[in-house]
PyMOL Python script that loads the backbone (N, CA, C, O; Angstrom):
from pymol import cmd

cmd.read_pdbstr("""\
ATOM      1  N   MET A   1       4.194   2.636 -10.973  1.00  0.00           N
ATOM      2  CA  MET A   1       3.059   2.035 -10.284  1.00  0.00           C
ATOM      3  C   MET A   1       3.227   0.514 -10.250  1.00  0.00           C
ATOM      4  O   MET A   1       3.858  -0.088 -11.119  1.00  0.00           O
ATOM      5  N   PHE A   2       2.647  -0.068  -9.228  1.00  0.00           N
ATOM      6  CA  PHE A   2       2.610  -1.517  -9.080  1.00  0.00           C
ATOM      7  C   PHE A   2       1.146  -1.930  -8.977  1.00  0.00           C
ATOM      8  O   PHE A   2       0.321  -1.194  -8.436  1.00  0.00           O
ATOM      9  N   TYR A   3       0.837  -3.091  -9.489  1.00  0.00           N
ATOM     10  CA  TYR A   3      -0.551  -3.533  -9.566  1.00  0.00           C
ATOM     11  C   TYR A   3      -0.734  -4.884  -8.894  1.00  0.00           C
ATOM     12  O   TYR A   3       0.066  -5.804  -9.069  1.00  0.00           O
ATOM     13  N   LEU A   4      -1.799  -4.977  -8.126  1.00  0.00           N
ATOM     14  CA  LEU A   4      -2.273  -6.240  -7.606  1.00  0.00           C
ATOM     15  C   LEU A   4      -3.456  -6.625  -8.479  1.00  0.00           C
ATOM     16  O   LEU A   4      -4.265  -5.768  -8.835  1.00  0.00           O
ATOM     17  N   TYR A   5      -3.567  -7.891  -8.825  1.00  0.00           N
ATOM     18  CA  TYR A   5      -4.695  -8.310  -9.651  1.00  0.00           C
ATOM     19  C   TYR A   5      -5.204  -9.667  -9.193  1.00  0.00           C
ATOM     20  O   TYR A   5      -4.468 -10.473  -8.622  1.00  0.00           O
ATOM     21  N   ILE A   6      -6.477  -9.894  -9.458  1.00  0.00           N
ATOM     22  CA  ILE A   6      -7.094 -11.181  -9.141  1.00  0.00           C
ATOM     23  C   ILE A   6      -7.732 -11.705 -10.419  1.00  0.00           C
ATOM     24  O   ILE A   6      -8.506 -11.010 -11.077  1.00  0.00           O
ATOM     25  N   LEU A   7      -7.393 -12.940 -10.755  1.00  0.00           N
ATOM     26  CA  LEU A   7      -7.941 -13.623 -11.921  1.00  0.00           C
ATOM     27  C   LEU A   7      -8.843 -14.754 -11.452  1.00  0.00           C
ATOM     28  O   LEU A   7      -8.636 -15.330 -10.384  1.00  0.00           O
ATOM     29  N   TYR A   8      -9.854 -15.064 -12.270  1.00  0.00           N
ATOM     30  CA  TYR A   8     -10.773 -16.156 -11.947  1.00  0.00           C
ATOM     31  C   TYR A   8     -10.842 -17.121 -13.116  1.00  0.00           C
ATOM     32  O   TYR A   8     -10.985 -16.712 -14.268  1.00  0.00           O
ATOM     33  N   SER A   9     -10.740 -18.393 -12.808  1.00  0.00           N
ATOM     34  CA  SER A   9     -10.892 -19.447 -13.804  1.00  0.00           C
ATOM     35  C   SER A   9     -12.233 -20.121 -13.585  1.00  0.00           C
ATOM     36  O   SER A   9     -12.439 -20.791 -12.573  1.00  0.00           O
ATOM     37  N   ARG A  10     -13.151 -19.944 -14.534  1.00  0.00           N
ATOM     38  CA  ARG A  10     -14.445 -20.635 -14.441  1.00  0.00           C
ATOM     39  C   ARG A  10     -14.237 -22.144 -14.601  1.00  0.00           C
ATOM     40  O   ARG A  10     -14.937 -22.945 -13.981  1.00  0.00           O
ATOM     41  N   LYS A  11     -13.288 -22.512 -15.423  1.00  0.00           N
ATOM     42  CA  LYS A  11     -12.999 -23.927 -15.678  1.00  0.00           C
ATOM     43  C   LYS A  11     -12.642 -24.655 -14.381  1.00  0.00           C
ATOM     44  O   LYS A  11     -13.170 -25.732 -14.105  1.00  0.00           O
ATOM     45  N   LEU A  12     -11.747 -24.067 -13.588  1.00  0.00           N
ATOM     46  CA  LEU A  12     -11.287 -24.689 -12.353  1.00  0.00           C
ATOM     47  C   LEU A  12     -12.004 -24.172 -11.112  1.00  0.00           C
ATOM     48  O   LEU A  12     -11.844 -24.725 -10.024  1.00  0.00           O
ATOM     49  N   LYS A  13     -12.804 -23.099 -11.276  1.00  0.00           N
ATOM     50  CA  LYS A  13     -13.489 -22.460 -10.140  1.00  0.00           C
ATOM     51  C   LYS A  13     -12.471 -22.007  -9.099  1.00  0.00           C
ATOM     52  O   LYS A  13     -12.656 -22.200  -7.898  1.00  0.00           O
ATOM     53  N   GLN A  14     -11.374 -21.390  -9.598  1.00  0.00           N
ATOM     54  CA  GLN A  14     -10.306 -20.952  -8.717  1.00  0.00           C
ATOM     55  C   GLN A  14      -9.937 -19.499  -8.969  1.00  0.00           C
ATOM     56  O   GLN A  14     -10.122 -18.965 -10.063  1.00  0.00           O
ATOM     57  N   LEU A  15      -9.409 -18.876  -7.919  1.00  0.00           N
ATOM     58  CA  LEU A  15      -8.904 -17.510  -7.997  1.00  0.00           C
ATOM     59  C   LEU A  15      -7.380 -17.536  -7.967  1.00  0.00           C
ATOM     60  O   LEU A  15      -6.775 -18.407  -7.340  1.00  0.00           O
ATOM     61  N   TYR A  16      -6.772 -16.580  -8.643  1.00  0.00           N
ATOM     62  CA  TYR A  16      -5.318 -16.424  -8.645  1.00  0.00           C
ATOM     63  C   TYR A  16      -5.018 -14.976  -8.305  1.00  0.00           C
ATOM     64  O   TYR A  16      -5.566 -14.067  -8.928  1.00  0.00           O
ATOM     65  N   VAL A  17      -4.158 -14.752  -7.327  1.00  0.00           N
ATOM     66  CA  VAL A  17      -3.751 -13.404  -6.928  1.00  0.00           C
ATOM     67  C   VAL A  17      -2.308 -13.201  -7.356  1.00  0.00           C
ATOM     68  O   VAL A  17      -1.456 -14.056  -7.111  1.00  0.00           O
ATOM     69  N   GLY A  18      -2.034 -12.073  -7.993  1.00  0.00           N
ATOM     70  CA  GLY A  18      -0.673 -11.768  -8.406  1.00  0.00           C
ATOM     71  C   GLY A  18      -0.402 -10.279  -8.324  1.00  0.00           C
ATOM     72  O   GLY A  18      -1.305  -9.477  -8.086  1.00  0.00           O
ATOM     73  N   GLN A  19       0.867  -9.921  -8.528  1.00  0.00           N
ATOM     74  CA  GLN A  19       1.250  -8.511  -8.542  1.00  0.00           C
ATOM     75  C   GLN A  19       2.325  -8.323  -9.594  1.00  0.00           C
ATOM     76  O   GLN A  19       3.100  -9.233  -9.890  1.00  0.00           O
ATOM     77  N   THR A  20       2.356  -7.112 -10.156  1.00  0.00           N
ATOM     78  CA  THR A  20       3.284  -6.829 -11.239  1.00  0.00           C
ATOM     79  C   THR A  20       3.505  -5.329 -11.375  1.00  0.00           C
ATOM     80  O   THR A  20       2.734  -4.524 -10.853  1.00  0.00           O
ATOM     81  N   LYS A  21       4.554  -4.974 -12.073  1.00  0.00           N
ATOM     82  CA  LYS A  21       4.789  -3.576 -12.410  1.00  0.00           C
ATOM     83  C   LYS A  21       4.151  -3.234 -13.753  1.00  0.00           C
ATOM     84  O   LYS A  21       3.764  -2.088 -13.986  1.00  0.00           O
ATOM     85  N   ASN A  22       4.041  -4.219 -14.630  1.00  0.00           N
ATOM     86  CA  ASN A  22       3.473  -4.009 -15.966  1.00  0.00           C
ATOM     87  C   ASN A  22       2.239  -4.900 -16.121  1.00  0.00           C
ATOM     88  O   ASN A  22       2.352  -6.061 -16.514  1.00  0.00           O
ATOM     89  N   LEU A  23       1.083  -4.361 -15.815  1.00  0.00           N
ATOM     90  CA  LEU A  23      -0.155  -5.145 -15.794  1.00  0.00           C
ATOM     91  C   LEU A  23      -0.503  -5.706 -17.168  1.00  0.00           C
ATOM     92  O   LEU A  23      -0.816  -6.891 -17.282  1.00  0.00           O
ATOM     93  N   GLU A  24      -0.457  -4.890 -18.202  1.00  0.00           N
ATOM     94  CA  GLU A  24      -0.828  -5.361 -19.541  1.00  0.00           C
ATOM     95  C   GLU A  24       0.055  -6.514 -20.004  1.00  0.00           C
ATOM     96  O   GLU A  24      -0.438  -7.498 -20.555  1.00  0.00           O
ATOM     97  N   GLN A  25       1.358  -6.390 -19.779  1.00  0.00           N
ATOM     98  CA  GLN A  25       2.283  -7.457 -20.175  1.00  0.00           C
ATOM     99  C   GLN A  25       1.989  -8.742 -19.398  1.00  0.00           C
ATOM    100  O   GLN A  25       1.970  -9.832 -19.970  1.00  0.00           O
ATOM    101  N   ARG A  26       1.760  -8.602 -18.096  1.00  0.00           N
ATOM    102  CA  ARG A  26       1.501  -9.785 -17.270  1.00  0.00           C
ATOM    103  C   ARG A  26       0.196 -10.462 -17.668  1.00  0.00           C
ATOM    104  O   ARG A  26       0.123 -11.690 -17.701  1.00  0.00           O
ATOM    105  N   LEU A  27      -0.837  -9.678 -17.970  1.00  0.00           N
ATOM    106  CA  LEU A  27      -2.099 -10.266 -18.404  1.00  0.00           C
ATOM    107  C   LEU A  27      -1.928 -10.990 -19.735  1.00  0.00           C
ATOM    108  O   LEU A  27      -2.532 -12.041 -19.953  1.00  0.00           O
ATOM    109  N   GLN A  28      -1.110 -10.436 -20.622  1.00  0.00           N
ATOM    110  CA  GLN A  28      -0.830 -11.087 -21.900  1.00  0.00           C
ATOM    111  C   GLN A  28      -0.131 -12.433 -21.675  1.00  0.00           C
ATOM    112  O   GLN A  28      -0.430 -13.412 -22.358  1.00  0.00           O
ATOM    113  N   GLU A  29       0.784 -12.476 -20.734  1.00  0.00           N
ATOM    114  CA  GLU A  29       1.460 -13.735 -20.405  1.00  0.00           C
ATOM    115  C   GLU A  29       0.450 -14.770 -19.903  1.00  0.00           C
ATOM    116  O   GLU A  29       0.537 -15.945 -20.261  1.00  0.00           O
ATOM    117  N   HIS A  30      -0.496 -14.341 -19.085  1.00  0.00           N
ATOM    118  CA  HIS A  30      -1.553 -15.254 -18.627  1.00  0.00           C
ATOM    119  C   HIS A  30      -2.389 -15.724 -19.813  1.00  0.00           C
ATOM    120  O   HIS A  30      -2.647 -16.920 -19.947  1.00  0.00           O
ATOM    121  N   ARG A  31      -2.813 -14.805 -20.674  1.00  0.00           N
ATOM    122  CA  ARG A  31      -3.628 -15.146 -21.848  1.00  0.00           C
ATOM    123  C   ARG A  31      -2.948 -16.180 -22.733  1.00  0.00           C
ATOM    124  O   ARG A  31      -3.597 -17.081 -23.264  1.00  0.00           O
ATOM    125  N   ASN A  32      -1.636 -16.042 -22.888  1.00  0.00           N
ATOM    126  CA  ASN A  32      -0.868 -16.915 -23.782  1.00  0.00           C
ATOM    127  C   ASN A  32      -0.470 -18.238 -23.133  1.00  0.00           C
ATOM    128  O   ASN A  32       0.211 -19.049 -23.760  1.00  0.00           O
ATOM    129  N   GLY A  33      -0.879 -18.465 -21.902  1.00  0.00           N
ATOM    130  CA  GLY A  33      -0.547 -19.708 -21.223  1.00  0.00           C
ATOM    131  C   GLY A  33       0.905 -19.802 -20.795  1.00  0.00           C
ATOM    132  O   GLY A  33       1.432 -20.901 -20.622  1.00  0.00           O
ATOM    133  N   GLN A  34       1.557 -18.660 -20.622  1.00  0.00           N
ATOM    134  CA  GLN A  34       2.971 -18.631 -20.253  1.00  0.00           C
ATOM    135  C   GLN A  34       3.203 -18.672 -18.748  1.00  0.00           C
ATOM    136  O   GLN A  34       4.347 -18.744 -18.299  1.00  0.00           O
ATOM    137  N   VAL A  35       2.139 -18.628 -17.972  1.00  0.00           N
ATOM    138  CA  VAL A  35       2.258 -18.641 -16.509  1.00  0.00           C
ATOM    139  C   VAL A  35       1.835 -20.024 -16.021  1.00  0.00           C
ATOM    140  O   VAL A  35       0.671 -20.405 -16.143  1.00  0.00           O
ATOM    141  N   PHE A  36       2.782 -20.765 -15.473  1.00  0.00           N
ATOM    142  CA  PHE A  36       2.559 -22.151 -15.081  1.00  0.00           C
ATOM    143  C   PHE A  36       1.332 -22.315 -14.184  1.00  0.00           C
ATOM    144  O   PHE A  36       0.530 -23.226 -14.390  1.00  0.00           O
ATOM    145  N   SER A  37       1.184 -21.446 -13.200  1.00  0.00           N
ATOM    146  CA  SER A  37       0.120 -21.616 -12.210  1.00  0.00           C
ATOM    147  C   SER A  37      -1.280 -21.345 -12.748  1.00  0.00           C
ATOM    148  O   SER A  37      -2.258 -21.716 -12.099  1.00  0.00           O
ATOM    149  N   THR A  38      -1.408 -20.713 -13.909  1.00  0.00           N
ATOM    150  CA  THR A  38      -2.742 -20.417 -14.438  1.00  0.00           C
ATOM    151  C   THR A  38      -3.025 -21.037 -15.797  1.00  0.00           C
ATOM    152  O   THR A  38      -4.170 -21.001 -16.245  1.00  0.00           O
ATOM    153  N   LYS A  39      -2.033 -21.603 -16.470  1.00  0.00           N
ATOM    154  CA  LYS A  39      -2.259 -22.073 -17.839  1.00  0.00           C
ATOM    155  C   LYS A  39      -3.287 -23.198 -17.926  1.00  0.00           C
ATOM    156  O   LYS A  39      -3.935 -23.352 -18.961  1.00  0.00           O
ATOM    157  N   GLY A  40      -3.450 -23.981 -16.876  1.00  0.00           N
ATOM    158  CA  GLY A  40      -4.439 -25.048 -16.889  1.00  0.00           C
ATOM    159  C   GLY A  40      -5.857 -24.560 -16.677  1.00  0.00           C
ATOM    160  O   GLY A  40      -6.806 -25.326 -16.839  1.00  0.00           O
ATOM    161  N   GLY A  41      -6.016 -23.294 -16.316  1.00  0.00           N
ATOM    162  CA  GLY A  41      -7.345 -22.753 -16.021  1.00  0.00           C
ATOM    163  C   GLY A  41      -7.883 -21.814 -17.078  1.00  0.00           C
ATOM    164  O   GLY A  41      -8.886 -21.139 -16.845  1.00  0.00           O
ATOM    165  N   LEU A  42      -7.243 -21.753 -18.231  1.00  0.00           N
ATOM    166  CA  LEU A  42      -7.685 -20.831 -19.288  1.00  0.00           C
ATOM    167  C   LEU A  42      -9.079 -21.209 -19.776  1.00  0.00           C
ATOM    168  O   LEU A  42      -9.415 -22.393 -19.796  1.00  0.00           O
ATOM    169  N   PRO A  43      -9.889 -20.250 -20.165  1.00  0.00           N
ATOM    170  CA  PRO A  43      -9.656 -18.804 -20.138  1.00  0.00           C
ATOM    171  C   PRO A  43      -9.837 -18.236 -18.732  1.00  0.00           C
ATOM    172  O   PRO A  43     -10.490 -18.835 -17.877  1.00  0.00           O
ATOM    173  N   LEU A  44      -9.247 -17.077 -18.522  1.00  0.00           N
ATOM    174  CA  LEU A  44      -9.290 -16.401 -17.233  1.00  0.00           C
ATOM    175  C   LEU A  44     -10.045 -15.086 -17.345  1.00  0.00           C
ATOM    176  O   LEU A  44     -10.091 -14.475 -18.413  1.00  0.00           O
ATOM    177  N   SER A  45     -10.626 -14.663 -16.255  1.00  0.00           N
ATOM    178  CA  SER A  45     -11.281 -13.360 -16.180  1.00  0.00           C
ATOM    179  C   SER A  45     -10.556 -12.499 -15.155  1.00  0.00           C
ATOM    180  O   SER A  45     -10.257 -12.952 -14.050  1.00  0.00           O
ATOM    181  N   LEU A  46     -10.281 -11.274 -15.525  1.00  0.00           N
ATOM    182  CA  LEU A  46      -9.714 -10.306 -14.594  1.00  0.00           C
ATOM    183  C   LEU A  46     -10.876  -9.755 -13.780  1.00  0.00           C
ATOM    184  O   LEU A  46     -11.768  -9.108 -14.328  1.00  0.00           O
ATOM    185  N   ILE A  47     -10.871 -10.010 -12.465  1.00  0.00           N
ATOM    186  CA  ILE A  47     -12.019  -9.592 -11.660  1.00  0.00           C
ATOM    187  C   ILE A  47     -11.720  -8.446 -10.707  1.00  0.00           C
ATOM    188  O   ILE A  47     -12.639  -7.864 -10.131  1.00  0.00           O
ATOM    189  N   HIS A  48     -10.417  -8.110 -10.531  1.00  0.00           N
ATOM    190  CA  HIS A  48     -10.102  -7.049  -9.563  1.00  0.00           C
ATOM    191  C   HIS A  48      -8.680  -6.559  -9.788  1.00  0.00           C
ATOM    192  O   HIS A  48      -7.783  -7.353 -10.071  1.00  0.00           O
ATOM    193  N   THR A  49      -8.471  -5.244  -9.663  1.00  0.00           N
ATOM    194  CA  THR A  49      -7.122  -4.664  -9.687  1.00  0.00           C
ATOM    195  C   THR A  49      -7.020  -3.563  -8.634  1.00  0.00           C
ATOM    196  O   THR A  49      -8.016  -2.939  -8.268  1.00  0.00           O
ATOM    197  N   GLU A  50      -5.807  -3.340  -8.160  1.00  0.00           N
ATOM    198  CA  GLU A  50      -5.497  -2.250  -7.239  1.00  0.00           C
ATOM    199  C   GLU A  50      -4.143  -1.684  -7.636  1.00  0.00           C
ATOM    200  O   GLU A  50      -3.287  -2.418  -8.130  1.00  0.00           O
ATOM    201  N   LYS A  51      -3.940  -0.382  -7.424  1.00  0.00           N
ATOM    202  CA  LYS A  51      -2.669   0.283  -7.746  1.00  0.00           C
ATOM    203  C   LYS A  51      -1.945   0.689  -6.469  1.00  0.00           C
ATOM    204  O   LYS A  51      -2.563   1.090  -5.482  1.00  0.00           O
ATOM    205  N   TYR A  52      -0.607   0.575  -6.512  1.00  0.00           N
ATOM    206  CA  TYR A  52       0.230   0.968  -5.379  1.00  0.00           C
ATOM    207  C   TYR A  52       1.462   1.695  -5.894  1.00  0.00           C
ATOM    208  O   TYR A  52       1.888   1.491  -7.031  1.00  0.00           O
ATOM    209  N   PHE A  53       2.024   2.540  -5.053  1.00  0.00           N
ATOM    210  CA  PHE A  53       3.208   3.313  -5.425  1.00  0.00           C
ATOM    211  C   PHE A  53       4.507   2.551  -5.233  1.00  0.00           C
ATOM    212  O   PHE A  53       5.484   2.809  -5.936  1.00  0.00           O
ATOM    213  N   THR A  54       4.534   1.598  -4.274  1.00  0.00           N
ATOM    214  CA  THR A  54       5.779   0.894  -3.999  1.00  0.00           C
ATOM    215  C   THR A  54       5.586  -0.615  -4.074  1.00  0.00           C
ATOM    216  O   THR A  54       4.481  -1.125  -3.887  1.00  0.00           O
ATOM    217  N   ARG A  55       6.677  -1.316  -4.350  1.00  0.00           N
ATOM    218  CA  ARG A  55       6.657  -2.779  -4.397  1.00  0.00           C
ATOM    219  C   ARG A  55       6.291  -3.341  -3.024  1.00  0.00           C
ATOM    220  O   ARG A  55       5.549  -4.319  -2.940  1.00  0.00           O
ATOM    221  N   SER A  56       6.793  -2.745  -1.962  1.00  0.00           N
ATOM    222  CA  SER A  56       6.505  -3.274  -0.625  1.00  0.00           C
ATOM    223  C   SER A  56       5.011  -3.190  -0.295  1.00  0.00           C
ATOM    224  O   SER A  56       4.474  -4.083   0.361  1.00  0.00           O
ATOM    225  N   GLU A  57       4.341  -2.130  -0.740  1.00  0.00           N
ATOM    226  CA  GLU A  57       2.895  -2.006  -0.496  1.00  0.00           C
ATOM    227  C   GLU A  57       2.120  -3.106  -1.209  1.00  0.00           C
ATOM    228  O   GLU A  57       1.231  -3.726  -0.626  1.00  0.00           O
ATOM    229  N   VAL A  58       2.460  -3.345  -2.465  1.00  0.00           N
ATOM    230  CA  VAL A  58       1.715  -4.336  -3.240  1.00  0.00           C
ATOM    231  C   VAL A  58       1.992  -5.754  -2.732  1.00  0.00           C
ATOM    232  O   VAL A  58       1.099  -6.601  -2.750  1.00  0.00           O
ATOM    233  N   ILE A  59       3.208  -6.013  -2.285  1.00  0.00           N
ATOM    234  CA  ILE A  59       3.528  -7.330  -1.730  1.00  0.00           C
ATOM    235  C   ILE A  59       2.757  -7.559  -0.431  1.00  0.00           C
ATOM    236  O   ILE A  59       2.266  -8.659  -0.181  1.00  0.00           O
ATOM    237  N   LYS A  60       2.653  -6.524   0.385  1.00  0.00           N
ATOM    238  CA  LYS A  60       1.887  -6.625   1.631  1.00  0.00           C
ATOM    239  C   LYS A  60       0.418  -6.945   1.336  1.00  0.00           C
ATOM    240  O   LYS A  60      -0.192  -7.783   2.001  1.00  0.00           O
ATOM    241  N   ARG A  61      -0.131  -6.272   0.342  1.00  0.00           N
ATOM    242  CA  ARG A  61      -1.535  -6.502  -0.025  1.00  0.00           C
ATOM    243  C   ARG A  61      -1.719  -7.901  -0.623  1.00  0.00           C
ATOM    244  O   ARG A  61      -2.721  -8.563  -0.348  1.00  0.00           O
ATOM    245  N   GLU A  62      -0.769  -8.352  -1.433  1.00  0.00           N
ATOM    246  CA  GLU A  62      -0.841  -9.696  -2.010  1.00  0.00           C
ATOM    247  C   GLU A  62      -0.835 -10.744  -0.896  1.00  0.00           C
ATOM    248  O   GLU A  62      -1.605 -11.704  -0.935  1.00  0.00           O
ATOM    249  N   ARG A  63       0.022 -10.558   0.079  1.00  0.00           N
ATOM    250  CA  ARG A  63       0.069 -11.486   1.220  1.00  0.00           C
ATOM    251  C   ARG A  63      -1.255 -11.514   1.967  1.00  0.00           C
ATOM    252  O   ARG A  63      -1.713 -12.570   2.402  1.00  0.00           O
ATOM    253  N   PHE A  64      -1.870 -10.335   2.114  1.00  0.00           N
ATOM    254  CA  PHE A  64      -3.174 -10.280   2.773  1.00  0.00           C
ATOM    255  C   PHE A  64      -4.189 -11.122   2.007  1.00  0.00           C
ATOM    256  O   PHE A  64      -4.900 -11.927   2.608  1.00  0.00           O
ATOM    257  N   PHE A  65      -4.265 -10.948   0.692  1.00  0.00           N
ATOM    258  CA  PHE A  65      -5.246 -11.679  -0.102  1.00  0.00           C
ATOM    259  C   PHE A  65      -4.994 -13.185  -0.076  1.00  0.00           C
ATOM    260  O   PHE A  65      -5.919 -13.969  -0.286  1.00  0.00           O
ATOM    261  N   LYS A  66      -3.763 -13.592   0.177  1.00  0.00           N
ATOM    262  CA  LYS A  66      -3.443 -15.017   0.239  1.00  0.00           C
ATOM    263  C   LYS A  66      -3.624 -15.585   1.648  1.00  0.00           C
ATOM    264  O   LYS A  66      -3.410 -16.777   1.873  1.00  0.00           O
ATOM    265  N   SER A  67      -4.017 -14.733   2.591  1.00  0.00           N
ATOM    266  CA  SER A  67      -4.255 -15.175   3.971  1.00  0.00           C
ATOM    267  C   SER A  67      -5.713 -15.614   4.139  1.00  0.00           C
ATOM    268  O   SER A  67      -6.533 -15.429   3.240  1.00  0.00           O
ATOM    269  N   LEU A  68      -6.022 -16.192   5.292  1.00  0.00           N
ATOM    270  CA  LEU A  68      -7.381 -16.638   5.567  1.00  0.00           C
ATOM    271  C   LEU A  68      -8.368 -15.474   5.570  1.00  0.00           C
ATOM    272  O   LEU A  68      -9.444 -15.571   4.980  1.00  0.00           O
ATOM    273  N   SER A  69      -8.012 -14.383   6.225  1.00  0.00           N
ATOM    274  CA  SER A  69      -8.937 -13.238   6.262  1.00  0.00           C
ATOM    275  C   SER A  69      -9.063 -12.595   4.879  1.00  0.00           C
ATOM    276  O   SER A  69     -10.130 -12.089   4.531  1.00  0.00           O
ATOM    277  N   GLY A  70      -8.000 -12.608   4.100  1.00  0.00           N
ATOM    278  CA  GLY A  70      -8.066 -12.077   2.741  1.00  0.00           C
ATOM    279  C   GLY A  70      -8.926 -12.922   1.831  1.00  0.00           C
ATOM    280  O   GLY A  70      -9.508 -12.407   0.876  1.00  0.00           O
ATOM    281  N   SER A  71      -9.017 -14.218   2.111  1.00  0.00           N
ATOM    282  CA  SER A  71      -9.842 -15.090   1.267  1.00  0.00           C
ATOM    283  C   SER A  71     -11.323 -14.735   1.385  1.00  0.00           C
ATOM    284  O   SER A  71     -12.093 -14.945   0.448  1.00  0.00           O
ATOM    285  N   LYS A  72     -11.715 -14.198   2.534  1.00  0.00           N
ATOM    286  CA  LYS A  72     -13.109 -13.762   2.698  1.00  0.00           C
ATOM    287  C   LYS A  72     -13.404 -12.577   1.772  1.00  0.00           C
ATOM    288  O   LYS A  72     -14.469 -12.516   1.158  1.00  0.00           O
ATOM    289  N   LEU A  73     -12.468 -11.647   1.675  1.00  0.00           N
ATOM    290  CA  LEU A  73     -12.642 -10.505   0.780  1.00  0.00           C
ATOM    291  C   LEU A  73     -12.619 -10.961  -0.674  1.00  0.00           C
ATOM    292  O   LEU A  73     -13.397 -10.465  -1.489  1.00  0.00           O
ATOM    293  N   LYS A  74     -11.737 -11.899  -1.008  1.00  0.00           N
ATOM    294  CA  LYS A  74     -11.697 -12.441  -2.372  1.00  0.00           C
ATOM    295  C   LYS A  74     -13.046 -13.050  -2.739  1.00  0.00           C
ATOM    296  O   LYS A  74     -13.525 -12.877  -3.859  1.00  0.00           O
ATOM    297  N   LYS A  75     -13.649 -13.753  -1.807  1.00  0.00           N
ATOM    298  CA  LYS A  75     -14.954 -14.370  -2.060  1.00  0.00           C
ATOM    299  C   LYS A  75     -16.011 -13.305  -2.358  1.00  0.00           C
ATOM    300  O   LYS A  75     -16.829 -13.475  -3.262  1.00  0.00           O
ATOM    301  N   LYS A  76     -15.993 -12.209  -1.596  1.00  0.00           N
ATOM    302  CA  LYS A  76     -16.938 -11.123  -1.837  1.00  0.00           C
ATOM    303  C   LYS A  76     -16.708 -10.482  -3.205  1.00  0.00           C
ATOM    304  O   LYS A  76     -17.663 -10.160  -3.912  1.00  0.00           O
ATOM    305  N   ILE A  77     -15.451 -10.301  -3.572  1.00  0.00           N
ATOM    306  CA  ILE A  77     -15.114  -9.735  -4.885  1.00  0.00           C
ATOM    307  C   ILE A  77     -15.621 -10.656  -5.989  1.00  0.00           C
ATOM    308  O   ILE A  77     -16.186 -10.193  -6.980  1.00  0.00           O
ATOM    309  N   LEU A  78     -15.418 -11.960  -5.815  1.00  0.00           N
ATOM    310  CA  LEU A  78     -15.885 -12.928  -6.815  1.00  0.00           C
ATOM    311  C   LEU A  78     -17.404 -12.922  -6.908  1.00  0.00           C
ATOM    312  O   LEU A  78     -17.950 -12.952  -8.011  1.00  0.00           O
ATOM    313  N   GLU A  79     -18.089 -12.885  -5.786  1.00  0.00           N
ATOM    314  CA  GLU A  79     -19.554 -12.866  -5.791  1.00  0.00           C
ATOM    315  C   GLU A  79     -20.083 -11.642  -6.533  1.00  0.00           C
ATOM    316  O   GLU A  79     -21.041 -11.745  -7.299  1.00  0.00           O
ATOM    317  N   LYS A  80     -19.464 -10.488  -6.307  1.00  0.00           N
ATOM    318  CA  LYS A  80     -19.884  -9.268  -7.005  1.00  0.00           C
ATOM    319  C   LYS A  80     -19.622  -9.393  -8.500  1.00  0.00           C
ATOM    320  O   LYS A  80     -20.467  -9.018  -9.312  1.00  0.00           O
ATOM    321  N   PHE A  81     -18.469  -9.913  -8.864  1.00  0.00           N
ATOM    322  CA  PHE A  81     -18.126 -10.111 -10.262  1.00  0.00           C
ATOM    323  C   PHE A  81     -19.120 -11.031 -10.963  1.00  0.00           C
ATOM    324  O   PHE A  81     -19.577 -10.727 -12.065  1.00  0.00           O
ATOM    325  N   LEU A  82     -19.454 -12.141 -10.337  1.00  0.00           N
ATOM    326  CA  LEU A  82     -20.381 -13.095 -10.939  1.00  0.00           C
ATOM    327  C   LEU A  82     -21.795 -12.520 -11.035  1.00  0.00           C
ATOM    328  O   LEU A  82     -22.533 -12.832 -11.970  1.00  0.00           O
ATOM    329  N   ALA A  83     -22.168 -11.685 -10.072  1.00  0.00           N
ATOM    330  CA  ALA A  83     -23.493 -11.047 -10.113  1.00  0.00           C
ATOM    331  C   ALA A  83     -23.578  -9.992 -11.208  1.00  0.00           C
ATOM    332  O   ALA A  83     -24.632  -9.801 -11.814  1.00  0.00           O
ATOM    333  N   ASP A  84     -22.460  -9.303 -11.460  1.00  0.00           N
ATOM    334  CA  ASP A  84     -22.438  -8.240 -12.468  1.00  0.00           C
ATOM    335  C   ASP A  84     -22.253  -8.757 -13.897  1.00  0.00           C
ATOM    336  O   ASP A  84     -22.476  -8.011 -14.851  1.00  0.00           O
ATOM    337  N   GLY A  85     -21.858  -9.998 -14.057  1.00  0.00           N
ATOM    338  CA  GLY A  85     -21.527 -10.544 -15.368  1.00  0.00           C
ATOM    339  C   GLY A  85     -20.029 -10.694 -15.466  1.00  0.00           C
ATOM    340  O   GLY A  85     -19.300 -10.305 -14.554  1.00  0.00           O
ATOM    341  N   SER A  86     -19.567 -11.255 -16.562  1.00  0.00           N
ATOM    342  CA  SER A  86     -18.137 -11.528 -16.659  1.00  0.00           C
ATOM    343  C   SER A  86     -17.501 -10.877 -17.864  1.00  0.00           C
ATOM    344  O   SER A  86     -18.160 -10.564 -18.856  1.00  0.00           O
ATOM    345  N   SER A  87     -16.199 -10.683 -17.750  1.00  0.00           N
ATOM    346  CA  SER A  87     -15.396 -10.222 -18.888  1.00  0.00           C
ATOM    347  C   SER A  87     -14.115 -11.021 -18.853  1.00  0.00           C
ATOM    348  O   SER A  87     -13.564 -11.271 -17.781  1.00  0.00           O
ATOM    349  N   LYS A  88     -13.636 -11.424 -20.009  1.00  0.00           N
ATOM    350  CA  LYS A  88     -12.405 -12.203 -20.078  1.00  0.00           C
ATOM    351  C   LYS A  88     -11.229 -11.282 -20.245  1.00  0.00           C
ATOM    352  O   LYS A  88     -11.392 -10.106 -20.571  1.00  0.00           O
ATOM    353  N   LEU A  89     -10.031 -11.812 -20.021  1.00  0.00           N
ATOM    354  CA  LEU A  89      -8.797 -11.037 -20.163  1.00  0.00           C
ATOM    355  C   LEU A  89      -8.668 -10.445 -21.540  1.00  0.00           C
ATOM    356  O   LEU A  89      -7.686  -9.761 -21.828  1.00  0.00           O
TER     357      LEU A  89
END
""", "prot")
cmd.dss("prot")
cmd.show_as("cartoon", "prot")
cmd.util.cbc("prot")
cmd.orient("prot")
């Protein structure tokens, strides 16, 4: 399985979209500040995940979320997350 995930930094008020084959390991790397693009925004909250069978599917979805139309969906996901409360990585 391949995973798409979205992280939120309350500190920076930013979203990060990523994909991985090993979700738990990748989240641990984020928690430990080992990921350059997110280490300045710690702590992070995992706000969304999706599962895919192939790498090409997850890459296609990641590209969508990084596009202008995908940013609208990210905003809706963030709004729902903030309304429901938060959980950290």
